[in-house]
DRENMARTOR-749912 format. One record per residue (C-alpha): residue in one letter; x, y, z; residue number from 1. Coordinates in nm, 4 decimals. Layout:
<r code="A" X="X" Y="Y" Z="Z" pos="NUM"/>
...
end
This chain:
<r code="M" X="-0.7802" Y="-1.9583" Z="-5.6142" pos="1"/>
<r code="I" X="-0.4620" Y="-1.8273" Z="-5.4527" pos="2"/>
<r code="Y" X="-0.4740" Y="-1.5634" Z="-5.1802" pos="3"/>
<r code="T" X="-0.2415" Y="-1.2873" Z="-5.0642" pos="4"/>
<r code="A" X="-0.2018" Y="-1.1978" Z="-4.6972" pos="5"/>
<r code="A" X="-0.4535" Y="-0.9086" Z="-4.7043" pos="6"/>
<r code="K" X="-0.7640" Y="-1.0975" Z="-4.5855" pos="7"/>
<r code="I" X="-0.5677" Y="-1.2705" Z="-4.3103" pos="8"/>
<r code="L" X="-0.3993" Y="-0.9492" Z="-4.1924" pos="9"/>
<r code="V" X="-0.7140" Y="-0.7353" Z="-4.1673" pos="10"/>
<r code="L" X="-0.8857" Y="-1.0069" Z="-3.9642" pos="11"/>
<r code="I" X="-0.5912" Y="-1.0414" Z="-3.7238" pos="12"/>
<r code="E" X="-0.5561" Y="-0.6629" Z="-3.6915" pos="13"/>
<r code="E" X="-0.9237" Y="-0.6189" Z="-3.6087" pos="14"/>
<r code="A" X="-0.9125" Y="-0.9054" Z="-3.3565" pos="15"/>
<r code="G" X="-0.6271" Y="-0.7321" Z="-3.1712" pos="16"/>
<r code="F" X="-0.4478" Y="-1.0563" Z="-3.0788" pos="17"/>
<r code="D" X="-0.1121" Y="-1.0486" Z="-2.9014" pos="18"/>
<r code="D" X="0.1960" Y="-1.2076" Z="-3.0590" pos="19"/>
<r code="R" X="0.1485" Y="-1.5426" Z="-2.8886" pos="20"/>
<r code="A" X="-0.2171" Y="-1.5675" Z="-2.9937" pos="21"/>
<r code="V" X="-0.1233" Y="-1.4754" Z="-3.3513" pos="22"/>
<r code="R" X="0.1480" Y="-1.7425" Z="-3.3548" pos="23"/>
<r code="D" X="-0.0954" Y="-2.0084" Z="-3.2284" pos="24"/>
<r code="L" X="-0.3611" Y="-1.8952" Z="-3.4749" pos="25"/>
<r code="L" X="-0.1327" Y="-1.9144" Z="-3.7779" pos="26"/>
<r code="A" X="-0.0053" Y="-2.2549" Z="-3.6677" pos="27"/>
<r code="T" X="-0.3558" Y="-2.3969" Z="-3.7258" pos="28"/>
<r code="A" X="-0.2962" Y="-2.3336" Z="-4.0980" pos="29"/>
<r code="D" X="0.0733" Y="-2.4372" Z="-4.0915" pos="30"/>
<r code="L" X="0.1861" Y="-2.0744" Z="-4.1231" pos="31"/>
<r code="C" X="0.4010" Y="-1.8343" Z="-3.9261" pos="32"/>
<r code="K" X="0.3984" Y="-1.4542" Z="-3.9012" pos="33"/>
<r code="A" X="0.6952" Y="-1.4229" Z="-4.1373" pos="34"/>
<r code="D" X="0.4863" Y="-1.5900" Z="-4.4093" pos="35"/>
<r code="L" X="0.2403" Y="-1.2996" Z="-4.4030" pos="36"/>
<r code="L" X="0.5139" Y="-1.0413" Z="-4.4579" pos="37"/>
<r code="K" X="0.6653" Y="-1.1923" Z="-4.7720" pos="38"/>
<r code="A" X="0.5842" Y="-0.9876" Z="-5.0817" pos="39"/>
<r code="D" X="0.5228" Y="-1.2988" Z="-5.2925" pos="40"/>
<r code="A" X="0.3489" Y="-1.5086" Z="-5.0264" pos="41"/>
<r code="T" X="0.0321" Y="-1.6854" Z="-5.1412" pos="42"/>
<r code="F" X="-0.2122" Y="-1.9046" Z="-4.9547" pos="43"/>
<r code="S" X="-0.4873" Y="-2.1516" Z="-5.0361" pos="44"/>
<r code="F" X="-0.8600" Y="-2.1123" Z="-4.9749" pos="45"/>
<r code="S" X="-0.8428" Y="-2.3808" Z="-4.7068" pos="46"/>
<r code="Q" X="-0.5640" Y="-2.1946" Z="-4.5209" pos="47"/>
<r code="V" X="-0.7551" Y="-1.8661" Z="-4.5283" pos="48"/>
<r code="M" X="-1.0766" Y="-2.0341" Z="-4.4146" pos="49"/>
<r code="T" X="-0.8963" Y="-2.2266" Z="-4.1384" pos="50"/>
<r code="I" X="-0.7706" Y="-1.8981" Z="-3.9930" pos="51"/>
<r code="F" X="-1.1056" Y="-1.7267" Z="-4.0459" pos="52"/>
<r code="R" X="-1.2895" Y="-2.0112" Z="-3.8757" pos="53"/>
<r code="T" X="-1.0457" Y="-2.0252" Z="-3.5819" pos="54"/>
<r code="V" X="-1.0700" Y="-1.6497" Z="-3.5192" pos="55"/>
<r code="I" X="-1.4497" Y="-1.6431" Z="-3.5338" pos="56"/>
<r code="E" X="-1.4969" Y="-1.9542" Z="-3.3198" pos="57"/>
<r code="N" X="-1.2680" Y="-1.8161" Z="-3.0486" pos="58"/>
<r code="T" X="-1.4137" Y="-1.4691" Z="-3.0068" pos="59"/>
<r code="L" X="-1.7265" Y="-1.3358" Z="-2.8379" pos="60"/>
<r code="D" X="-1.7170" Y="-1.0279" Z="-3.0609" pos="61"/>
<r code="K" X="-1.9898" Y="-1.1060" Z="-3.3127" pos="62"/>
<r code="G" X="-1.9270" Y="-0.7915" Z="-3.5182" pos="63"/>
<r code="L" X="-1.5610" Y="-0.8726" Z="-3.5779" pos="64"/>
<r code="A" X="-1.5957" Y="-1.0121" Z="-3.9319" pos="65"/>
<r code="F" X="-1.7934" Y="-0.7110" Z="-4.0576" pos="66"/>
<r code="R" X="-1.5480" Y="-0.4621" Z="-3.9050" pos="67"/>
<r code="A" X="-1.2539" Y="-0.6525" Z="-4.0522" pos="68"/>
<r code="G" X="-1.4118" Y="-0.6249" Z="-4.3976" pos="69"/>
<r code="R" X="-1.4596" Y="-0.2514" Z="-4.3416" pos="70"/>
<r code="R" X="-1.0816" Y="-0.2165" Z="-4.2999" pos="71"/>
<r code="F" X="-1.0270" Y="-0.2987" Z="-4.6666" pos="72"/>
<r code="R" X="-0.9100" Y="-0.0404" Z="-4.9167" pos="73"/>
<r code="L" X="-0.8630" Y="-0.0715" Z="-5.2930" pos="74"/>
<r code="T" X="-0.4856" Y="-0.0796" Z="-5.2441" pos="75"/>
<r code="H" X="-0.5259" Y="-0.4120" Z="-5.0598" pos="76"/>
<r code="L" X="-0.6204" Y="-0.5659" Z="-5.3971" pos="77"/>
<r code="G" X="-0.2866" Y="-0.4901" Z="-5.5635" pos="78"/>
<r code="I" X="-0.2995" Y="-0.4473" Z="-5.9410" pos="79"/>
<r code="L" X="-0.6751" Y="-0.5143" Z="-5.9419" pos="80"/>
<r code="G" X="-0.7250" Y="-0.2337" Z="-5.6904" pos="81"/>
<r code="F" X="-0.5211" Y="0.0047" Z="-5.9067" pos="82"/>
<r code="A" X="-0.7287" Y="-0.0973" Z="-6.2076" pos="83"/>
<r code="L" X="-1.0556" Y="-0.0398" Z="-6.0222" pos="84"/>
<r code="M" X="-0.9654" Y="0.3024" Z="-5.8849" pos="85"/>
<r code="S" X="-0.8566" Y="0.4073" Z="-6.2377" pos="86"/>
<r code="Q" X="-1.1997" Y="0.3357" Z="-6.3918" pos="87"/>
<r code="P" X="-1.4098" Y="0.6386" Z="-6.4954" pos="88"/>
<r code="D" X="-1.7165" Y="0.5543" Z="-6.2850" pos="89"/>
<r code="L" X="-1.8684" Y="0.2951" Z="-6.0532" pos="90"/>
<r code="R" X="-2.0483" Y="0.1162" Z="-6.3385" pos="91"/>
<r code="S" X="-1.7162" Y="0.0533" Z="-6.5160" pos="92"/>
<r code="A" X="-1.5526" Y="-0.0542" Z="-6.1913" pos="93"/>
<r code="L" X="-1.8241" Y="-0.3125" Z="-6.1217" pos="94"/>
<r code="R" X="-1.7949" Y="-0.4516" Z="-6.4755" pos="95"/>
<r code="F" X="-1.4199" Y="-0.4741" Z="-6.4290" pos="96"/>
<r code="T" X="-1.4713" Y="-0.6486" Z="-6.0932" pos="97"/>
<r code="T" X="-1.6944" Y="-0.9124" Z="-6.2521" pos="98"/>
<r code="K" X="-1.4493" Y="-0.9854" Z="-6.5322" pos="99"/>
<r code="Y" X="-1.1305" Y="-0.9914" Z="-6.3237" pos="100"/>
<r code="R" X="-1.2644" Y="-1.0998" Z="-5.9870" pos="101"/>
<r code="P" X="-1.0372" Y="-1.4067" Z="-5.9508" pos="102"/>
<r code="L" X="-0.7494" Y="-1.1602" Z="-5.9037" pos="103"/>
<r code="S" X="-0.9121" Y="-1.0483" Z="-5.5773" pos="104"/>
<r code="S" X="-0.9170" Y="-1.4090" Z="-5.4460" pos="105"/>
<r code="P" X="-1.2861" Y="-1.4058" Z="-5.3455" pos="106"/>
<r code="M" X="-1.4238" Y="-1.6059" Z="-5.0526" pos="107"/>
<r code="I" X="-1.7797" Y="-1.5937" Z="-5.1850" pos="108"/>
<r code="G" X="-1.9642" Y="-1.5681" Z="-5.5169" pos="109"/>
<r code="L" X="-2.0800" Y="-1.2314" Z="-5.6544" pos="110"/>
<r code="D" X="-2.3356" Y="-1.1284" Z="-5.9178" pos="111"/>
<r code="V" X="-2.4027" Y="-0.7661" Z="-6.0159" pos="112"/>
<r code="I" X="-2.7671" Y="-0.7111" Z="-6.1144" pos="113"/>
<r code="S" X="-2.8914" Y="-0.3690" Z="-6.2246" pos="114"/>
<r code="D" X="-3.2051" Y="-0.2145" Z="-6.3780" pos="115"/>
<r code="E" X="-3.3383" Y="0.1371" Z="-6.4282" pos="116"/>
<r code="T" X="-3.3863" Y="0.2051" Z="-6.0568" pos="117"/>
<r code="S" X="-3.1255" Y="0.0098" Z="-5.8634" pos="118"/>
<r code="C" X="-2.8103" Y="-0.1996" Z="-5.8646" pos="119"/>
<r code="R" X="-2.7574" Y="-0.4997" Z="-5.6380" pos="120"/>
<r code="L" X="-2.4380" Y="-0.6834" Z="-5.5478" pos="121"/>
<r code="V" X="-2.5670" Y="-1.0337" Z="-5.4711" pos="122"/>
<r code="F" X="-2.3542" Y="-1.2766" Z="-5.2672" pos="123"/>
<r code="T" X="-2.3816" Y="-1.6537" Z="-5.3156" pos="124"/>
<r code="P" X="-2.1840" Y="-1.9564" Z="-5.1894" pos="125"/>
<r code="F" X="-1.8997" Y="-2.0927" Z="-5.3968" pos="126"/>
<r code="A" X="-1.9112" Y="-2.4564" Z="-5.5026" pos="127"/>
<r code="G" X="-1.7663" Y="-2.6610" Z="-5.2189" pos="128"/>
<r code="F" X="-1.8514" Y="-2.4001" Z="-4.9540" pos="129"/>
<r code="S" X="-2.2017" Y="-2.4596" Z="-4.8220" pos="130"/>
<r code="A" X="-2.4370" Y="-2.1879" Z="-4.7027" pos="131"/>
<r code="N" X="-2.5243" Y="-2.4329" Z="-4.4231" pos="132"/>
<r code="D" X="-2.1700" Y="-2.4124" Z="-4.2860" pos="133"/>
<r code="P" X="-2.1905" Y="-2.2385" Z="-3.9429" pos="134"/>
<r code="I" X="-1.9142" Y="-1.9994" Z="-4.0495" pos="135"/>
<r code="Y" X="-2.0950" Y="-1.8866" Z="-4.3664" pos="136"/>
<r code="P" X="-2.2915" Y="-1.5997" Z="-4.2012" pos="137"/>
<r code="R" X="-1.9607" Y="-1.4514" Z="-4.0782" pos="138"/>
<r code="V" X="-1.8173" Y="-1.4767" Z="-4.4315" pos="139"/>
<r code="L" X="-2.1247" Y="-1.2840" Z="-4.5440" pos="140"/>
<r code="D" X="-2.0566" Y="-1.0221" Z="-4.2747" pos="141"/>
<r code="F" X="-1.6969" Y="-0.9899" Z="-4.3919" pos="142"/>
<r code="N" X="-1.7985" Y="-0.9445" Z="-4.7557" pos="143"/>
<r code="F" X="-2.0722" Y="-0.6944" Z="-4.6735" pos="144"/>
<r code="G" X="-1.8081" Y="-0.4859" Z="-4.4964" pos="145"/>
<r code="L" X="-1.5428" Y="-0.5401" Z="-4.7649" pos="146"/>
<r code="F" X="-1.7526" Y="-0.4373" Z="-5.0667" pos="147"/>
<r code="M" X="-1.9039" Y="-0.1404" Z="-4.8881" pos="148"/>
<r code="A" X="-1.5544" Y="-0.0228" Z="-4.7906" pos="149"/>
<r code="L" X="-1.4209" Y="-0.0633" Z="-5.1457" pos="150"/>
<r code="I" X="-1.7113" Y="0.1302" Z="-5.2996" pos="151"/>
<r code="E" X="-1.6731" Y="0.4082" Z="-5.0436" pos="152"/>
<r code="D" X="-1.2983" Y="0.4169" Z="-5.1067" pos="153"/>
<r code="G" X="-1.3478" Y="0.4462" Z="-5.4822" pos="154"/>
<r code="L" X="-1.6144" Y="0.7169" Z="-5.4646" pos="155"/>
<r code="G" X="-1.4753" Y="0.9041" Z="-5.1658" pos="156"/>
<r code="R" X="-1.8186" Y="0.9074" Z="-4.9980" pos="157"/>
<r code="G" X="-2.0306" Y="0.6784" Z="-4.7839" pos="158"/>
<r code="D" X="-2.3893" Y="0.7801" Z="-4.8631" pos="159"/>
<r code="V" X="-2.4411" Y="0.5461" Z="-5.1584" pos="160"/>
<r code="F" X="-2.6147" Y="0.2408" Z="-5.0084" pos="161"/>
<r code="S" X="-2.9948" Y="0.2221" Z="-5.0236" pos="162"/>
<r code="C" X="-3.0319" Y="-0.0902" Z="-4.8113" pos="163"/>
<r code="L" X="-2.8903" Y="-0.4355" Z="-4.7422" pos="164"/>
<r code="H" X="-3.0990" Y="-0.7451" Z="-4.8182" pos="165"/>
<r code="L" X="-3.0687" Y="-1.0617" Z="-4.6092" pos="166"/>
<r code="S" X="-3.1814" Y="-1.4162" Z="-4.6848" pos="167"/>
<r code="G" X="-3.2142" Y="-1.7191" Z="-4.4630" pos="168"/>
<r code="H" X="-2.8389" Y="-1.7753" Z="-4.5017" pos="169"/>
<r code="A" X="-2.7738" Y="-1.4721" Z="-4.2822" pos="170"/>
<r code="D" X="-2.8607" Y="-1.4697" Z="-3.9127" pos="171"/>
<r code="A" X="-2.9684" Y="-1.2324" Z="-3.6343" pos="172"/>
<r code="I" X="-2.6053" Y="-1.1381" Z="-3.5666" pos="173"/>
<r code="T" X="-2.5595" Y="-1.0192" Z="-3.9245" pos="174"/>
<r code="S" X="-2.8795" Y="-0.8147" Z="-3.9072" pos="175"/>
<r code="S" X="-2.8016" Y="-0.6537" Z="-3.5718" pos="176"/>
<r code="T" X="-2.4410" Y="-0.5787" Z="-3.6723" pos="177"/>
<r code="L" X="-2.5501" Y="-0.4008" Z="-3.9907" pos="178"/>
<r code="Q" X="-2.8224" Y="-0.2076" Z="-3.8068" pos="179"/>
<r code="D" X="-2.5798" Y="-0.1097" Z="-3.5294" pos="180"/>
<r code="H" X="-2.3623" Y="0.0501" Z="-3.7982" pos="181"/>
<r code="G" X="-2.6559" Y="0.2568" Z="-3.9203" pos="182"/>
<r code="F" X="-2.7574" Y="0.0648" Z="-4.2332" pos="183"/>
<r code="C" X="-3.1109" Y="-0.0085" Z="-4.3513" pos="184"/>
<r code="V" X="-3.1701" Y="-0.3852" Z="-4.3453" pos="185"/>
<r code="V" X="-3.4424" Y="-0.5778" Z="-4.5312" pos="186"/>
<r code="P" X="-3.4766" Y="-0.9269" Z="-4.3738" pos="187"/>
<r code="D" X="-3.6112" Y="-1.2414" Z="-4.5420" pos="188"/>
<r code="S" X="-3.5728" Y="-1.0926" Z="-4.8899" pos="189"/>
<r code="G" X="-3.4519" Y="-1.4160" Z="-5.0514" pos="190"/>
<r code="E" X="-3.0997" Y="-1.2928" Z="-5.1239" pos="191"/>
<r code="D" X="-2.7935" Y="-1.1477" Z="-4.9527" pos="192"/>
<r code="S" X="-2.7140" Y="-0.8242" Z="-5.1320" pos="193"/>
<r code="I" X="-2.6033" Y="-0.4622" Z="-5.1154" pos="194"/>
<r code="E" X="-2.8414" Y="-0.2270" Z="-5.2977" pos="195"/>
<r code="L" X="-2.7436" Y="0.1076" Z="-5.4474" pos="196"/>
<r code="A" X="-2.9481" Y="0.3629" Z="-5.6399" pos="197"/>
<r code="A" X="-2.9017" Y="0.3201" Z="-6.0158" pos="198"/>
<r code="S" X="-2.7872" Y="0.6836" Z="-6.0428" pos="199"/>
<r code="T" X="-2.4845" Y="0.5945" Z="-5.8276" pos="200"/>
<r code="L" X="-2.3473" Y="0.3778" Z="-6.1094" pos="201"/>
<r code="D" X="-2.2566" Y="0.6866" Z="-6.3112" pos="202"/>
<r code="A" X="-2.0810" Y="0.8576" Z="-6.0199" pos="203"/>
<r code="P" X="-1.7152" Y="0.9260" Z="-6.1110" pos="204"/>
<r code="L" X="-1.4398" Y="0.7577" Z="-5.9132" pos="205"/>
<r code="R" X="-1.2205" Y="1.0104" Z="-5.7381" pos="206"/>
<r code="Q" X="-0.8892" Y="0.8768" Z="-5.8776" pos="207"/>
<r code="N" X="-1.0052" Y="0.7841" Z="-6.2274" pos="208"/>
<r code="S" X="-0.7428" Y="0.7855" Z="-6.5005" pos="209"/>
<r code="L" X="-0.7716" Y="0.6818" Z="-6.8671" pos="210"/>
<r code="V" X="-0.4008" Y="0.6032" Z="-6.8870" pos="211"/>
<r code="G" X="-0.4035" Y="0.4164" Z="-6.5562" pos="212"/>
<r code="A" X="-0.7078" Y="0.2138" Z="-6.6602" pos="213"/>
<r code="A" X="-0.5444" Y="0.1110" Z="-6.9903" pos="214"/>
<r code="V" X="-0.2186" Y="0.0072" Z="-6.8222" pos="215"/>
<r code="A" X="-0.4027" Y="-0.1791" Z="-6.5462" pos="216"/>
<r code="R" X="-0.6236" Y="-0.3674" Z="-6.7930" pos="217"/>
<r code="K" X="-0.3156" Y="-0.4939" Z="-6.9773" pos="218"/>
<r code="L" X="-0.1562" Y="-0.6112" Z="-6.6529" pos="219"/>
<r code="C" X="-0.4793" Y="-0.7756" Z="-6.5385" pos="220"/>
<r code="D" X="-0.5132" Y="-0.9543" Z="-6.8726" pos="221"/>
<r code="E" X="-0.1623" Y="-1.0915" Z="-6.8263" pos="222"/>
<r code="A" X="-0.2407" Y="-1.1965" Z="-6.4704" pos="223"/>
<r code="M" X="-0.5577" Y="-1.3698" Z="-6.5908" pos="224"/>
<r code="V" X="-0.3556" Y="-1.5878" Z="-6.8280" pos="225"/>
<r code="V" X="-0.5040" Y="-1.4455" Z="-7.1479" pos="226"/>
<r code="S" X="-0.3375" Y="-1.6372" Z="-7.4311" pos="227"/>
<r code="P" X="-0.1777" Y="-1.4421" Z="-7.7195" pos="228"/>
<r code="N" X="-0.2129" Y="-1.7559" Z="-7.9333" pos="229"/>
<r code="L" X="-0.5935" Y="-1.7543" Z="-7.9263" pos="230"/>
<r code="P" X="-0.8297" Y="-1.5556" Z="-8.1527" pos="231"/>
<r code="Q" X="-1.0158" Y="-1.2606" Z="-7.9999" pos="232"/>
<r code="F" X="-1.3506" Y="-1.4336" Z="-7.9357" pos="233"/>
<r code="A" X="-1.1814" Y="-1.7357" Z="-7.7764" pos="234"/>
<r code="N" X="-0.9869" Y="-1.5035" Z="-7.5451" pos="235"/>
<r code="E" X="-1.3112" Y="-1.3324" Z="-7.4428" pos="236"/>
<r code="V" X="-1.4570" Y="-1.6745" Z="-7.3616" pos="237"/>
<r code="R" X="-1.1364" Y="-1.7650" Z="-7.1783" pos="238"/>
<r code="A" X="-1.1582" Y="-1.4500" Z="-6.9631" pos="239"/>
<r code="C" X="-1.5199" Y="-1.5335" Z="-6.8787" pos="240"/>
<r code="L" X="-1.4239" Y="-1.8896" Z="-6.7859" pos="241"/>
<r code="I" X="-1.1439" Y="-1.7666" Z="-6.5592" pos="242"/>
<r code="A" X="-1.3779" Y="-1.5190" Z="-6.3911" pos="243"/>
<r code="N" X="-1.6170" Y="-1.8066" Z="-6.3124" pos="244"/>
<r code="V" X="-1.3684" Y="-2.0913" Z="-6.2775" pos="245"/>
<r code="E" X="-1.4987" Y="-2.2172" Z="-5.9431" pos="246"/>
<r code="K" X="-1.8565" Y="-2.2502" Z="-6.0707" pos="247"/>
<r code="P" X="-2.0004" Y="-2.5480" Z="-6.2648" pos="248"/>
<r code="V" X="-1.9968" Y="-2.3377" Z="-6.5823" pos="249"/>
<r code="T" X="-2.1763" Y="-2.4584" Z="-6.8975" pos="250"/>
<r code="A" X="-2.1665" Y="-2.3263" Z="-7.2540" pos="251"/>
<r code="A" X="-2.5202" Y="-2.1904" Z="-7.2043" pos="252"/>
<r code="Y" X="-2.4090" Y="-1.9997" Z="-6.8932" pos="253"/>
<r code="V" X="-2.1107" Y="-1.8355" Z="-7.0672" pos="254"/>
<r code="A" X="-2.3206" Y="-1.7546" Z="-7.3744" pos="255"/>
<r code="R" X="-2.5778" Y="-1.5803" Z="-7.1546" pos="256"/>
<r code="I" X="-2.3073" Y="-1.3720" Z="-6.9827" pos="257"/>
<r code="M" X="-2.1722" Y="-1.2696" Z="-7.3233" pos="258"/>
<r code="G" X="-2.5201" Y="-1.1770" Z="-7.4509" pos="259"/>
<r code="L" X="-2.5410" Y="-1.4567" Z="-7.7086" pos="260"/>
<r code="S" X="-2.7628" Y="-1.7543" Z="-7.7737" pos="261"/>
<r code="E" X="-2.5895" Y="-2.0852" Z="-7.7042" pos="262"/>
<r code="R" X="-2.6157" Y="-2.1734" Z="-8.0752" pos="263"/>
<r code="S" X="-2.4461" Y="-1.8490" Z="-8.1843" pos="264"/>
<r code="F" X="-2.1855" Y="-1.8883" Z="-7.9090" pos="265"/>
<r code="R" X="-2.0870" Y="-2.2388" Z="-8.0203" pos="266"/>
<r code="R" X="-2.0876" Y="-2.1345" Z="-8.3865" pos="267"/>
<r code="Q" X="-1.8390" Y="-1.8519" Z="-8.3217" pos="268"/>
<r code="L" X="-1.6110" Y="-2.0832" Z="-8.1254" pos="269"/>
<r code="S" X="-1.6320" Y="-2.3445" Z="-8.3986" pos="270"/>
<r code="A" X="-1.5424" Y="-2.0832" Z="-8.6615" pos="271"/>
<r code="E" X="-1.2167" Y="-2.0294" Z="-8.4705" pos="272"/>
<r code="G" X="-1.1547" Y="-2.4056" Z="-8.4671" pos="273"/>
<r code="L" X="-1.2279" Y="-2.4518" Z="-8.0958" pos="274"/>
<r code="G" X="-1.4701" Y="-2.6449" Z="-7.8774" pos="275"/>
<r code="F" X="-1.6089" Y="-2.5233" Z="-7.5449" pos="276"/>
<r code="R" X="-1.5157" Y="-2.8332" Z="-7.3438" pos="277"/>
<r code="D" X="-1.1497" Y="-2.8307" Z="-7.4471" pos="278"/>
<r code="L" X="-1.1196" Y="-2.4537" Z="-7.3967" pos="279"/>
<r code="K" X="-1.2681" Y="-2.4840" Z="-7.0488" pos="280"/>
<r code="Q" X="-1.0306" Y="-2.7643" Z="-6.9494" pos="281"/>
<r code="D" X="-0.7370" Y="-2.5722" Z="-7.0966" pos="282"/>
<r code="V" X="-0.8228" Y="-2.2772" Z="-6.8677" pos="283"/>
<r code="Q" X="-0.8593" Y="-2.5051" Z="-6.5657" pos="284"/>
<r code="V" X="-0.5251" Y="-2.6774" Z="-6.6310" pos="285"/>
<r code="A" X="-0.3463" Y="-2.3459" Z="-6.7021" pos="286"/>
<r code="L" X="-0.4564" Y="-2.2124" Z="-6.3648" pos="287"/>
<r code="A" X="-0.3702" Y="-2.5439" Z="-6.1994" pos="288"/>
<r code="R" X="-0.0148" Y="-2.5198" Z="-6.3386" pos="289"/>
<r code="Q" X="0.0194" Y="-2.1757" Z="-6.1786" pos="290"/>
<r code="Y" X="-0.0989" Y="-2.3065" Z="-5.8441" pos="291"/>
<r code="L" X="0.1353" Y="-2.6065" Z="-5.8601" pos="292"/>
<r code="E" X="0.4310" Y="-2.3840" Z="-5.9488" pos="293"/>
<r code="Q" X="0.3646" Y="-2.0916" Z="-5.7157" pos="294"/>
<r code="T" X="0.1844" Y="-2.2245" Z="-5.4070" pos="295"/>
<r code="Q" X="0.1777" Y="-2.5071" Z="-5.1567" pos="296"/>
<r code="M" X="-0.1867" Y="-2.5866" Z="-5.2290" pos="297"/>
<r code="T" X="-0.2817" Y="-2.9537" Z="-5.2135" pos="298"/>
<r code="V" X="-0.4231" Y="-3.1392" Z="-5.5159" pos="299"/>
<r code="K" X="-0.7642" Y="-3.1319" Z="-5.3461" pos="300"/>
<r code="D" X="-0.7380" Y="-2.7525" Z="-5.2944" pos="301"/>
<r code="I" X="-0.6429" Y="-2.6985" Z="-5.6577" pos="302"/>
<r code="A" X="-0.9219" Y="-2.9231" Z="-5.7868" pos="303"/>
<r code="L" X="-1.1756" Y="-2.7151" Z="-5.5904" pos="304"/>
<r code="A" X="-1.0185" Y="-2.3820" Z="-5.6928" pos="305"/>
<r code="T" X="-1.0245" Y="-2.4689" Z="-6.0621" pos="306"/>
<r code="G" X="-1.3810" Y="-2.6001" Z="-6.0783" pos="307"/>
<r code="F" X="-1.3265" Y="-2.9765" Z="-6.1014" pos="308"/>
<r code="S" X="-1.5881" Y="-3.1920" Z="-5.9303" pos="309"/>
<r code="N" X="-1.3227" Y="-3.3872" Z="-5.7399" pos="310"/>
<r code="A" X="-0.9484" Y="-3.4513" Z="-5.7207" pos="311"/>
<r code="A" X="-0.9688" Y="-3.7664" Z="-5.9334" pos="312"/>
<r code="N" X="-1.1248" Y="-3.5790" Z="-6.2284" pos="313"/>
<r code="F" X="-0.8629" Y="-3.3080" Z="-6.1897" pos="314"/>
<r code="R" X="-0.5775" Y="-3.5626" Z="-6.2014" pos="315"/>
<r code="R" X="-0.7191" Y="-3.7260" Z="-6.5165" pos="316"/>
<r code="S" X="-0.7635" Y="-3.3949" Z="-6.7015" pos="317"/>
<r code="F" X="-0.4240" Y="-3.2658" Z="-6.5927" pos="318"/>
<r code="R" X="-0.2483" Y="-3.5809" Z="-6.7152" pos="319"/>
<r code="R" X="-0.4369" Y="-3.5620" Z="-7.0478" pos="320"/>
<r code="F" X="-0.3155" Y="-3.2053" Z="-7.1092" pos="321"/>
<r code="Q" X="0.0309" Y="-3.2228" Z="-6.9494" pos="322"/>
<r code="G" X="0.1312" Y="-3.5867" Z="-6.9928" pos="323"/>
<r code="V" X="0.2162" Y="-3.6187" Z="-6.6220" pos="324"/>
<r code="S" X="0.0233" Y="-3.6204" Z="-6.2958" pos="325"/>
<r code="P" X="-0.0041" Y="-3.3016" Z="-6.0843" pos="326"/>
<r code="S" X="0.2402" Y="-3.4478" Z="-5.8298" pos="327"/>
<r code="E" X="0.4930" Y="-3.5339" Z="-6.1005" pos="328"/>
<r code="F" X="0.4553" Y="-3.1870" Z="-6.2527" pos="329"/>
<r code="K" X="0.5237" Y="-3.0221" Z="-5.9160" pos="330"/>
<r code="R" X="0.8448" Y="-3.2230" Z="-5.8739" pos="331"/>
<r code="Q" X="0.9824" Y="-3.1209" Z="-6.2115" pos="332"/>
<r code="P" X="1.2681" Y="-2.8640" Z="-6.2057" pos="333"/>
<r code="R" X="1.1714" Y="-2.5153" Z="-6.3210" pos="334"/>
end
């Protein structure tokens, strides 16, 4: 996953650091302030988390992460934000979020679960980022604030949240922070989630646009590396793989997301002359090429961001597809 400056900037702005403190903070991730102001600047997960961890560990303000998340607006998400605000209603926007979420450079996993009475946005740890990490509760705080702010921004109202559920991964600081901001909190519920009434899903977004949504979808497809050389079903699988690239995704998992049995899923892929394993590795390597070309991410960072179990497996797969190692690929002239 590659990150823009948005998550770093909102955290620094909310912390209110002076120039010297900002300079020292960014130095912990080998960055400087000028890096944050470049239009094409991108950062790795480890750089973002280094800054996040340093800020949180050096402040007594326990509500900082939540308030920083609340600063977010849809425009912070670039083309994805434009696509989301163009959707007809919240239901469509959440579906779009699930499909194209890698474009928002998430710090945490998200599942959208809905039934006849409610909808829940459930947060889970990414592979490689443990819920037992001391910083994880503050990442939860940040994402509670971020998603609530984005939904409010899209709908133009703030009365849409039924309650917030907390699991053992959250802590007393998370609970008190949410309650201090006037939200209903359900502790020890077994999950970390934001709950909305099901009727809210059909609420129109205030800036919805059919033309804007169509244009944005095309741009998001291009940004998600959808291949024009693949048949339609394979591209749908590819989009699903990209949306879940950091998870240990199996054919059964993707089939379930697409509403198919695993047998039917594999049969449709086979009819297009493709196998799941090769398609998955093709997606991982395609994203890895982007990271090698466009960022300063390390091989270890890229292996984690593209769902490989370790750097050694990533190197082997990359060489099999590209004919050279990741390091050799990065040195090649463009």
